N, CA and C atoms as a LAMMPS dump frame, in Angstrom:
ITEM: TIMESTEP
0
ITEM: NUMBER OF ATOMS
591
ITEM: BOX BOUNDS ff ff ff
-5.0000000000000000e+02 5.0000000000000000e+02
-5.0000000000000000e+02 5.0000000000000000e+02
-5.0000000000000000e+02 5.0000000000000000e+02
ITEM: ATOMS id mol type element x y z
1 1 1 N -193.74 65.337 419.514
2 1 2 C -192.727 64.465 418.947
3 1 3 C -191.44 64.578 419.784
4 2 1 N -190.917 63.445 420.176
5 2 2 C -189.686 63.447 420.963
6 2 3 C -188.491 63.383 420.027
7 3 1 N -187.434 64.052 420.435
8 3 2 C -186.236 64.022 419.601
9 3 3 C -185.483 62.723 419.852
10 4 1 N -184.7 62.318 418.851
11 4 2 C -183.918 61.091 418.968
12 4 3 C -182.827 61.29 420.013
13 5 1 N -182.54 60.257 420.78
14 5 2 C -181.463 60.384 421.776
15 5 3 C -180.104 60.424 421.093
16 6 1 N -179.14 60.977 421.771
17 6 2 C -177.775 60.911 421.259
18 6 3 C -177.169 59.593 421.713
19 7 1 N -176.116 59.214 421.049
20 7 2 C -175.404 57.989 421.419
21 7 3 C -174.827 58.122 422.831
22 8 1 N -174.309 59.286 423.147
23 8 2 C -173.746 59.516 424.487
24 8 3 C -174.815 59.332 425.561
25 9 1 N -176.04 59.788 425.29
26 9 2 C -177.132 59.625 426.262
27 9 3 C -177.47 58.149 426.457
28 10 1 N -177.55 57.408 425.362
29 10 2 C -177.857 55.974 425.464
30 10 3 C -176.788 55.243 426.271
31 11 1 N -175.528 55.543 425.994
32 11 2 C -174.435 54.864 426.695
33 11 3 C -174.413 55.26 428.173
34 12 1 N -174.645 56.527 428.454
35 12 2 C -174.687 56.981 429.855
36 12 3 C -175.817 56.287 430.609
37 13 1 N -176.977 56.151 429.972
38 13 2 C -178.102 55.447 430.601
39 13 3 C -177.761 53.98 430.855
40 14 1 N -177.1 53.347 429.884
41 14 2 C -176.72 51.939 430.036
42 14 3 C -175.733 51.772 431.187
43 15 1 N -174.773 52.675 431.272
44 15 2 C -173.767 52.58 432.337
45 15 3 C -174.387 52.809 433.711
46 16 1 N -175.451 53.596 433.765
47 16 2 C -176.11 53.886 435.036
48 16 3 C -177.119 52.818 435.443
49 17 1 N -177.478 51.94 434.507
50 17 2 C -178.536 50.957 434.758
51 17 3 C -178.176 49.879 435.768
52 18 1 N -176.926 49.589 435.952
53 18 2 C -176.563 48.56 436.924
54 18 3 C -176.144 47.267 436.271
55 19 1 N -176.448 46.149 436.948
56 19 2 C -175.883 44.865 436.539
57 19 3 C -176.783 43.99 435.677
58 20 1 N -178.011 44.39 435.43
59 20 2 C -178.882 43.583 434.581
60 20 3 C -178.641 43.965 433.125
61 21 1 N -177.547 43.432 432.578
62 21 2 C -177.124 43.823 431.236
63 21 3 C -178.121 43.42 430.167
64 22 1 N -178.775 42.301 430.35
65 22 2 C -179.755 41.844 429.367
66 22 3 C -180.924 42.828 429.268
67 23 1 N -181.432 43.267 430.408
68 23 2 C -182.53 44.235 430.417
69 23 3 C -182.083 45.567 429.834
70 24 1 N -180.847 45.95 430.129
71 24 2 C -180.318 47.206 429.603
72 24 3 C -180.198 47.144 428.089
73 25 1 N -179.736 46.003 427.57
74 25 2 C -179.648 45.854 426.114
75 25 3 C -181.026 46.022 425.475
76 26 1 N -182.035 45.429 426.08
77 26 2 C -183.394 45.516 425.524
78 26 3 C -183.939 46.946 425.592
79 27 1 N -183.656 47.64 426.679
80 27 2 C -184.231 48.981 426.838
81 27 3 C -183.489 50.057 426.043
82 28 1 N -182.207 49.844 425.761
83 28 2 C -181.421 50.879 425.074
84 28 3 C -181.111 50.556 423.617
85 29 1 N -181.153 49.276 423.258
86 29 2 C -180.741 48.892 421.911
87 29 3 C -179.235 48.803 421.763
88 30 1 N -178.527 48.861 422.868
89 30 2 C -177.07 48.728 422.851
90 30 3 C -176.677 47.277 423.105
91 31 1 N -175.434 46.953 422.81
92 31 2 C -174.84 45.664 423.162
93 31 3 C -173.652 45.957 424.077
94 32 1 N -173.104 44.912 424.688
95 32 2 C -171.97 45.148 425.575
96 32 3 C -170.926 44.049 425.467
97 33 1 N -169.715 44.422 425.852
98 33 2 C -168.589 43.492 425.979
99 33 3 C -168.041 43.647 427.392
100 34 1 N -167.522 42.575 427.93
101 34 2 C -166.858 42.657 429.23
102 34 3 C -165.372 42.887 428.997
103 35 1 N -164.885 43.988 429.501
104 35 2 C -163.474 44.319 429.418
105 35 3 C -162.831 43.763 430.69
106 36 1 N -162.432 42.493 430.635
107 36 2 C -161.931 41.816 431.831
108 36 3 C -160.651 42.446 432.37
109 37 1 N -159.825 42.959 431.476
110 37 2 C -158.564 43.572 431.923
111 37 3 C -158.821 44.801 432.785
112 38 1 N -159.86 45.542 432.45
113 38 2 C -160.169 46.759 433.208
114 38 3 C -161.274 46.524 434.232
115 39 1 N -161.886 45.337 434.202
116 39 2 C -162.979 45.045 435.119
117 39 3 C -164.201 45.905 434.868
118 40 1 N -164.464 46.184 433.588
119 40 2 C -165.589 47.063 433.256
120 40 3 C -166.394 46.475 432.097
121 41 1 N -167.482 47.147 431.795
122 41 2 C -168.336 46.769 430.674
123 41 3 C -168.254 47.876 429.633
124 42 1 N -168.087 47.498 428.374
125 42 2 C -168.042 48.465 427.281
126 42 3 C -169.361 48.372 426.528
127 43 1 N -170.109 49.48 426.513
128 43 2 C -171.381 49.538 425.792
129 43 3 C -171.158 50.127 424.411
130 44 1 N -171.832 49.558 423.421
131 44 2 C -171.729 50.067 422.051
132 44 3 C -173.063 49.856 421.35
133 45 1 N -173.341 50.661 420.322
134 45 2 C -174.621 50.536 419.631
135 45 3 C -174.595 49.424 418.591
136 46 1 N -175.764 48.93 418.256
137 46 2 C -175.89 48.114 417.05
138 46 3 C -175.965 49.1 415.89
139 47 1 N -175.778 48.635 414.682
140 47 2 C -175.879 49.56 413.554
141 47 3 C -177.306 50.087 413.419
142 48 1 N -178.284 49.278 413.81
143 48 2 C -179.676 49.735 413.755
144 48 3 C -179.926 50.82 414.802
145 49 1 N -179.415 50.624 415.999
146 49 2 C -179.579 51.622 417.061
147 49 3 C -178.889 52.923 416.679
148 50 1 N -177.702 52.821 416.098
149 50 2 C -176.967 54.02 415.679
150 50 3 C -177.796 54.854 414.702
151 51 1 N -178.468 54.196 413.79
152 51 2 C -179.291 54.93 412.818
153 51 3 C -180.466 55.651 413.476
154 52 1 N -180.853 55.232 414.66
155 52 2 C -181.958 55.876 415.355
156 52 3 C -181.532 57.004 416.284
157 53 1 N -180.229 57.294 416.314
158 53 2 C -179.752 58.357 417.212
159 53 3 C -179.678 59.693 416.48
160 54 1 N -179.578 60.742 417.262
161 54 2 C -179.416 62.086 416.707
162 54 3 C -178.062 62.24 416.017
163 55 1 N -177.104 61.387 416.325
164 55 2 C -175.746 61.491 415.773
165 55 3 C -175.632 60.948 414.355
166 56 1 N -176.534 60.045 413.977
167 56 2 C -176.368 59.315 412.719
168 56 3 C -176.353 60.229 411.502
169 57 1 N -177.339 61.082 411.36
170 57 2 C -177.437 61.923 410.163
171 57 3 C -176.182 62.781 409.985
172 58 1 N -175.733 63.399 411.07
173 58 2 C -174.529 64.237 410.991
174 58 3 C -173.303 63.405 410.619
175 59 1 N -173.186 62.203 411.183
176 59 2 C -172.045 61.335 410.876
177 59 3 C -172.039 60.936 409.402
178 60 1 N -173.224 60.644 408.858
179 60 2 C -173.313 60.261 407.443
180 60 3 C -173.001 61.461 406.55
181 61 1 N -173.481 62.626 406.914
182 61 2 C -173.197 63.825 406.122
183 61 3 C -171.708 64.159 406.14
184 62 1 N -171.087 64.033 407.303
185 62 2 C -169.643 64.283 407.419
186 62 3 C -168.864 63.287 406.557
187 63 1 N -169.245 62.022 406.638
188 63 2 C -168.574 60.991 405.829
189 63 3 C -168.823 61.234 404.348
190 64 1 N -170.04 61.623 404.007
191 64 2 C -170.375 61.869 402.608
192 64 3 C -169.566 62.988 401.994
193 65 1 N -169.206 63.981 402.804
194 65 2 C -168.406 65.102 402.307
195 65 3 C -167.001 64.66 401.901
196 66 1 N -166.561 63.51 402.399
197 66 2 C -165.236 62.994 402.058
198 66 3 C -165.235 62.177 400.769
199 67 1 N -166.421 61.869 400.274
200 67 2 C -166.543 61.058 399.053
201 67 3 C -166.791 62.009 397.884
202 68 1 N -165.842 62.09 396.963
203 68 2 C -165.873 63.139 395.949
204 68 3 C -166.796 62.877 394.769
205 69 1 N -166.903 61.63 394.337
206 69 2 C -167.771 61.347 393.186
207 69 3 C -168.612 60.102 393.446
208 70 1 N -169.853 60.103 392.974
209 70 2 C -170.705 58.925 393.178
210 70 3 C -170.104 57.642 392.601
211 71 1 N -169.444 57.755 391.44
212 71 2 C -168.881 56.563 390.788
213 71 3 C -167.788 55.915 391.63
214 72 1 N -167.067 56.731 392.364
215 72 2 C -165.941 56.21 393.149
216 72 3 C -166.248 56.117 394.639
217 73 1 N -167.494 56.367 395.039
218 73 2 C -167.832 56.442 396.463
219 73 3 C -167.478 55.17 397.233
220 74 1 N -167.82 54.003 396.678
221 74 2 C -167.526 52.752 397.392
222 74 3 C -166.025 52.548 397.553
223 75 1 N -165.274 52.796 396.471
224 75 2 C -163.819 52.612 396.53
225 75 3 C -163.185 53.616 397.483
226 76 1 N -163.671 54.867 397.464
227 76 2 C -163.132 55.874 398.379
228 76 3 C -163.439 55.502 399.831
229 77 1 N -164.662 55.067 400.094
230 77 2 C -165.029 54.658 401.451
231 77 3 C -164.155 53.497 401.905
232 78 1 N -163.925 52.526 401.024
233 78 2 C -163.085 51.369 401.37
234 78 3 C -161.662 51.818 401.7
235 79 1 N -161.141 52.758 400.922
236 79 2 C -159.79 53.272 401.178
237 79 3 C -159.697 54.001 402.504
238 80 1 N -160.703 54.826 402.798
239 80 2 C -160.734 55.559 404.073
240 80 3 C -160.809 54.576 405.235
241 81 1 N -161.671 53.567 405.1
242 81 2 C -161.836 52.567 406.17
243 81 3 C -160.533 51.828 406.434
244 82 1 N -159.858 51.396 405.362
245 82 2 C -158.602 50.662 405.522
246 82 3 C -157.554 51.538 406.209
247 83 1 N -157.472 52.795 405.795
248 83 2 C -156.495 53.716 406.371
249 83 3 C -156.79 53.989 407.846
250 84 1 N -158.052 54.231 408.169
251 84 2 C -158.414 54.526 409.559
252 84 3 C -158.237 53.313 410.469
253 85 1 N -158.518 52.119 409.948
254 85 2 C -158.302 50.911 410.745
255 85 3 C -156.814 50.721 411.024
256 86 1 N -155.984 50.936 410.014
257 86 2 C -154.536 50.808 410.195
258 86 3 C -154.037 51.793 411.26
259 87 1 N -154.509 53.031 411.192
260 87 2 C -154.12 54.049 412.177
261 87 3 C -154.583 53.674 413.585
262 88 1 N -155.825 53.164 413.67
263 88 2 C -156.365 52.761 414.969
264 88 3 C -155.502 51.672 415.6
265 89 1 N -155.14 50.664 414.816
266 89 2 C -154.354 49.56 415.36
267 89 3 C -152.923 49.981 415.678
268 90 1 N -152.367 50.915 414.901
269 90 2 C -151.034 51.447 415.223
270 90 3 C -151.071 52.197 416.542
271 91 1 N -152.107 53.013 416.721
272 91 2 C -152.248 53.767 417.971
273 91 3 C -152.464 52.82 419.146
274 92 1 N -153.244 51.76 418.926
275 92 2 C -153.491 50.774 419.978
276 92 3 C -152.193 50.093 420.387
277 93 1 N -151.334 49.814 419.404
278 93 2 C -150.089 49.101 419.669
279 93 3 C -149.175 49.865 420.614
280 94 1 N -149.208 51.179 420.529
281 94 2 C -148.296 51.972 421.367
282 94 3 C -148.998 52.616 422.559
283 95 1 N -150.263 52.295 422.753
284 95 2 C -150.988 52.875 423.885
285 95 3 C -150.472 52.286 425.193
286 96 1 N -150.563 53.061 426.248
287 96 2 C -150.097 52.591 427.549
288 96 3 C -151.014 51.537 428.15
289 97 1 N -152.303 51.613 427.828
290 97 2 C -153.293 50.707 428.398
291 97 3 C -154.242 50.282 427.281
292 98 1 N -154.028 49.096 426.745
293 98 2 C -154.813 48.631 425.598
294 98 3 C -156.296 48.513 425.935
295 99 1 N -156.611 48.056 427.138
296 99 2 C -158.015 47.885 427.518
297 99 3 C -158.728 49.229 427.582
298 100 1 N -158.08 50.228 428.158
299 100 2 C -158.677 51.566 428.218
300 100 3 C -158.79 52.155 426.81
301 101 1 N -157.76 51.958 425.999
302 101 2 C -157.781 52.453 424.624
303 101 3 C -158.944 51.835 423.857
304 102 1 N -159.143 50.529 424.022
305 102 2 C -160.242 49.844 423.342
306 102 3 C -161.584 50.409 423.785
307 103 1 N -161.746 50.607 425.08
308 103 2 C -162.997 51.156 425.606
309 103 3 C -163.283 52.545 425.045
310 104 1 N -162.245 53.365 424.936
311 104 2 C -162.414 54.747 424.473
312 104 3 C -162.649 54.846 422.971
313 105 1 N -162.147 53.9 422.191
314 105 2 C -162.168 54.044 420.733
315 105 3 C -163.102 53.098 419.992
316 106 1 N -163.624 52.098 420.666
317 106 2 C -164.445 51.094 419.985
318 106 3 C -165.684 51.707 419.332
319 107 1 N -166.508 52.379 420.101
320 107 2 C -167.754 52.937 419.562
321 107 3 C -167.477 53.943 418.458
322 108 1 N -166.47 54.77 418.64
323 108 2 C -166.125 55.764 417.617
324 108 3 C -165.812 55.094 416.283
325 109 1 N -165.033 54.009 416.328
326 109 2 C -164.67 53.348 415.068
327 109 3 C -165.87 52.594 414.466
328 110 1 N -166.657 51.95 415.3
329 110 2 C -167.849 51.255 414.784
330 110 3 C -168.765 52.225 414.052
331 111 1 N -169.104 53.329 414.712
332 111 2 C -170.063 54.271 414.133
333 111 3 C -169.49 54.965 412.901
334 112 1 N -168.21 55.248 412.923
335 112 2 C -167.56 55.863 411.751
336 112 3 C -167.626 54.901 410.564
337 113 1 N -167.393 53.637 410.804
338 113 2 C -167.435 52.637 409.738
339 113 3 C -168.835 52.539 409.149
340 114 1 N -169.842 52.425 410.003
341 114 2 C -171.22 52.336 409.504
342 114 3 C -171.635 53.608 408.773
343 115 1 N -171.207 54.763 409.274
344 115 2 C -171.546 56.036 408.629
345 115 3 C -170.92 56.115 407.237
346 116 1 N -169.683 55.664 407.093
347 116 2 C -169.052 55.666 405.769
348 116 3 C -169.785 54.74 404.806
349 117 1 N -170.19 53.582 405.289
350 117 2 C -170.961 52.663 404.444
351 117 3 C -172.281 53.27 404.006
352 118 1 N -172.975 53.93 404.933
353 118 2 C -174.253 54.566 404.609
354 118 3 C -174.057 55.754 403.673
355 119 1 N -172.966 56.506 403.872
356 119 2 C -172.675 57.645 402.996
357 119 3 C -172.361 57.179 401.583
358 120 1 N -171.62 56.083 401.455
359 120 2 C -171.314 55.543 400.123
360 120 3 C -172.588 55.061 399.443
361 121 1 N -173.46 54.42 400.205
362 121 2 C -174.74 53.97 399.635
363 121 3 C -175.547 55.173 399.156
364 122 1 N -175.628 56.19 399.98
365 122 2 C -176.386 57.401 399.62
366 122 3 C -175.789 58.056 398.373
367 123 1 N -174.455 58.148 398.297
368 123 2 C -173.791 58.791 397.165
369 123 3 C -174.063 58.07 395.849
370 124 1 N -174.246 56.754 395.935
371 124 2 C -174.484 55.97 394.719
372 124 3 C -175.969 55.722 394.467
373 125 1 N -176.825 56.35 395.255
374 125 2 C -178.266 56.237 395.039
375 125 3 C -178.902 54.985 395.607
376 126 1 N -178.177 54.281 396.469
377 126 2 C -178.73 53.078 397.094
378 126 3 C -179.254 53.419 398.478
379 127 1 N -180.117 52.569 398.989
380 127 2 C -180.553 52.699 400.377
381 127 3 C -179.468 52.13 401.281
382 128 1 N -179.362 52.634 402.511
383 128 2 C -178.403 52.036 403.435
384 128 3 C -178.713 50.552 403.653
385 129 1 N -177.69 49.797 403.971
386 129 2 C -177.815 48.353 404.181
387 129 3 C -178.879 48.044 405.234
388 130 1 N -179.715 47.054 404.924
389 130 2 C -180.629 46.514 405.929
390 130 3 C -180.533 44.994 405.988
391 131 1 N -180.263 44.377 404.854
392 131 2 C -180.105 42.917 404.795
393 131 3 C -179.57 42.548 403.419
394 132 1 N -179.066 41.333 403.331
395 132 2 C -178.613 40.841 402.031
396 132 3 C -177.116 40.979 401.843
397 133 1 N -176.732 41.262 400.587
398 133 2 C -175.315 41.337 400.234
399 133 3 C -174.635 42.508 400.948
400 134 1 N -173.413 42.275 401.361
401 134 2 C -172.629 43.321 402.028
402 134 3 C -172.273 44.388 400.988
403 135 1 N -172.435 45.662 401.328
404 135 2 C -172.128 46.745 400.388
405 135 3 C -170.68 46.706 399.898
406 136 1 N -170.489 47.222 398.687
407 136 2 C -169.166 47.205 398.055
408 136 3 C -168.117 47.953 398.871
409 137 1 N -168.523 48.939 399.643
410 137 2 C -167.562 49.697 400.465
411 137 3 C -166.841 48.8 401.467
412 138 1 N -167.43 47.648 401.794
413 138 2 C -166.84 46.76 402.795
414 138 3 C -166.16 45.533 402.193
415 139 1 N -166.053 45.487 400.873
416 139 2 C -165.333 44.377 400.243
417 139 3 C -163.867 44.491 400.628
418 140 1 N -163.309 43.424 401.113
419 140 2 C -161.913 43.429 401.525
420 140 3 C -161.693 43.92 402.949
421 141 1 N -162.736 44.427 403.598
422 141 2 C -162.597 44.873 404.984
423 141 3 C -162.54 43.626 405.867
424 142 1 N -161.666 43.583 406.861
425 142 2 C -161.452 42.326 407.585
426 142 3 C -162.53 41.936 408.602
427 143 1 N -163.593 42.716 408.721
428 143 2 C -164.624 42.417 409.713
429 143 3 C -165.989 42.249 409.069
430 144 1 N -166.815 41.433 409.718
431 144 2 C -168.21 41.279 409.3
432 144 3 C -168.979 42.434 409.958
433 145 1 N -169.094 43.518 409.245
434 145 2 C -169.563 44.787 409.79
435 145 3 C -170.992 44.732 410.329
436 146 1 N -171.858 43.962 409.688
437 146 2 C -173.271 43.952 410.082
438 146 3 C -173.711 42.667 410.787
439 147 1 N -172.847 41.678 410.884
440 147 2 C -173.23 40.395 411.487
441 147 3 C -173.653 40.582 412.941
442 148 1 N -174.73 39.912 413.31
443 148 2 C -175.297 39.99 414.67
444 148 3 C -175.45 41.441 415.121
445 149 1 N -175.985 42.251 414.224
446 149 2 C -176.248 43.677 414.486
447 149 3 C -174.987 44.477 414.818
448 150 1 N -173.841 43.971 414.453
449 150 2 C -172.576 44.661 414.734
450 150 3 C -171.812 44.055 415.895
451 151 1 N -172.394 43.068 416.557
452 151 2 C -171.732 42.443 417.698
453 151 3 C -170.464 41.71 417.321
454 152 1 N -170.477 41.045 416.17
455 152 2 C -169.283 40.32 415.701
456 152 3 C -168.172 41.315 415.387
457 153 1 N -168.531 42.401 414.717
458 153 2 C -167.581 43.461 414.388
459 153 3 C -166.95 44.017 415.666
460 154 1 N -167.778 44.354 416.626
461 154 2 C -167.288 44.959 417.869
462 154 3 C -166.353 44.027 418.623
463 155 1 N -166.738 42.767 418.791
464 155 2 C -165.888 41.857 419.571
465 155 3 C -164.585 41.551 418.836
466 156 1 N -164.641 41.404 417.508
467 156 2 C -163.412 41.148 416.735
468 156 3 C -162.474 42.344 416.794
469 157 1 N -163.03 43.539 416.618
470 157 2 C -162.206 44.743 416.664
471 157 3 C -161.624 44.95 418.064
472 158 1 N -162.428 44.742 419.083
473 158 2 C -161.963 44.879 420.465
474 158 3 C -160.764 43.953 420.705
475 159 1 N -160.895 42.696 420.293
476 159 2 C -159.794 41.732 420.474
477 159 3 C -158.559 42.141 419.688
478 160 1 N -158.745 42.661 418.469
479 160 2 C -157.602 43.08 417.655
480 160 3 C -156.881 44.28 418.274
481 161 1 N -157.636 45.175 418.899
482 161 2 C -157.019 46.316 419.579
483 161 3 C -156.154 45.824 420.743
484 162 1 N -156.688 44.902 421.525
485 162 2 C -155.934 44.338 422.649
486 162 3 C -154.707 43.586 422.127
487 163 1 N -154.894 42.786 421.064
488 163 2 C -153.787 42.016 420.492
489 163 3 C -152.701 42.912 419.913
490 164 1 N -153.088 44.047 419.325
491 164 2 C -152.097 44.958 418.735
492 164 3 C -151.101 45.404 419.8
493 165 1 N -151.6 45.728 420.983
494 165 2 C -150.716 46.149 422.075
495 165 3 C -149.836 44.994 422.534
496 166 1 N -150.427 43.799 422.651
497 166 2 C -149.656 42.63 423.098
498 166 3 C -148.554 42.287 422.091
499 167 1 N -148.888 42.307 420.794
500 167 2 C -147.884 41.988 419.77
501 167 3 C -146.752 43.008 419.77
502 168 1 N -147.115 44.274 419.98
503 168 2 C -146.096 45.318 420.036
504 168 3 C -145.17 45.096 421.242
505 169 1 N -145.757 44.751 422.37
506 169 2 C -144.964 44.511 423.582
507 169 3 C -144.028 43.31 423.377
508 170 1 N -144.528 42.259 422.728
509 170 2 C -143.684 41.088 422.455
510 170 3 C -142.545 41.432 421.504
511 171 1 N -142.835 42.25 420.501
512 171 2 C -141.79 42.663 419.557
513 171 3 C -140.735 43.514 420.254
514 172 1 N -141.18 44.398 421.144
515 172 2 C -140.219 45.21 421.909
516 172 3 C -139.327 44.33 422.777
517 173 1 N -139.929 43.333 423.428
518 173 2 C -139.166 42.418 424.282
519 173 3 C -138.155 41.622 423.461
520 174 1 N -138.569 41.14 422.282
521 174 2 C -137.66 40.389 421.419
522 174 3 C -136.507 41.269 420.963
523 175 1 N -136.797 42.516 420.628
524 175 2 C -135.736 43.438 420.2
525 175 3 C -134.778 43.724 421.347
526 176 1 N -135.315 43.872 422.536
527 176 2 C -134.484 44.131 423.713
528 176 3 C -133.562 42.933 423.98
529 177 1 N -134.114 41.728 423.839
530 177 2 C -133.289 40.526 424.071
531 177 3 C -132.222 40.378 422.999
532 178 1 N -132.549 40.762 421.763
533 178 2 C -131.576 40.657 420.673
534 178 3 C -130.397 41.595 420.884
535 179 1 N -130.632 42.716 421.562
536 179 2 C -129.569 43.691 421.816
537 179 3 C -128.789 43.405 423.092
538 180 1 N -129.258 42.448 423.866
539 180 2 C -128.62 42.122 425.138
540 180 3 C -127.218 41.566 424.866
541 181 1 N -126.226 42.058 425.58
542 181 2 C -124.867 41.545 425.346
543 181 3 C -124.758 40.058 425.705
544 182 1 N -123.983 39.35 424.909
545 182 2 C -123.795 37.919 425.124
546 182 3 C -122.613 37.727 426.087
547 183 1 N -122.801 36.87 427.076
548 183 2 C -121.737 36.629 428.061
549 183 3 C -120.577 35.869 427.419
550 184 1 N -119.413 35.973 428.05
551 184 2 C -118.24 35.254 427.529
552 184 3 C -118.463 33.751 427.566
553 185 1 N -119.13 33.294 428.609
554 185 2 C -119.402 31.859 428.73
555 185 3 C -120.265 31.392 427.566
556 186 1 N -121.268 32.174 427.225
557 186 2 C -122.142 31.805 426.104
558 186 3 C -121.37 31.822 424.787
559 187 1 N -120.444 32.791 424.647
560 187 2 C -119.633 32.856 423.427
561 187 3 C -118.734 31.615 423.317
562 188 1 N -118.135 31.199 424.442
563 188 2 C -117.265 30.016 424.428
564 188 3 C -118.07 28.761 424.101
565 189 1 N -119.266 28.643 424.702
566 189 2 C -120.119 27.488 424.416
567 189 3 C -120.509 27.444 422.947
568 190 1 N -120.837 28.578 422.387
569 190 2 C -121.204 28.658 420.972
570 190 3 C -120.014 28.274 420.088
571 191 1 N -118.814 28.733 420.47
572 191 2 C -117.613 28.395 419.686
573 191 3 C -117.321 26.912 419.741
574 192 1 N -117.496 26.295 420.943
575 192 2 C -117.295 24.843 421.076
576 192 3 C -118.26 24.064 420.213
577 193 1 N -119.529 24.486 420.235
578 193 2 C -120.534 23.791 419.423
579 193 3 C -120.23 23.923 417.935
580 194 1 N -119.775 25.098 417.537
581 194 2 C -119.43 25.323 416.135
582 194 3 C -118.226 24.485 415.725
583 195 1 N -117.267 24.326 416.647
584 195 2 C -116.064 23.541 416.349
585 195 3 C -116.399 22.058 416.192
586 196 1 N -117.408 21.573 416.912
587 196 2 C -117.789 20.158 416.827
588 196 3 C -118.469 19.826 415.5
589 197 1 N -119.029 20.823 414.859
590 197 2 C -119.784 20.566 413.617
591 197 3 C -118.909 20.279 412.467
């Protein structure tokens, strides 16, 4: 019997495979995004592939330890997810390189989210999601966690991480411009316009 691969092994194999991304997706069960800003490819697991790795059981057990009661497991998981997403986007906003930050944190957040959902299902006596209605732990979560095997979640989250940095940079620029001293000429022009009104 062969042991399940780790997620790190699958990603390392995908990165070493070369440029035939379609064949790599089929052989590893991973999906990919093109990080155009960094000129690289970001590999990430589908939720099904994640469940087949050696990392899945430990991730679910770790997440399950954070859920205190079966009755509140879904609500607790939802609260943890919302808090961790907020922290992730705050960190992305102030990162020096949004594309690198996205590459480094995407898989971690995807797998953590799926593990929390599976842990909440386990705590309440349900089987982990395979199809059908989205689990209660993801009600109100802004992403379609399982759509297209997690591809929709990954691309939406990746874009939001990049956007968080851009929005922060725009806000900093606007604040800098607001603090910029106004020239005397501009003050006189403003006074003239006000006098005409």
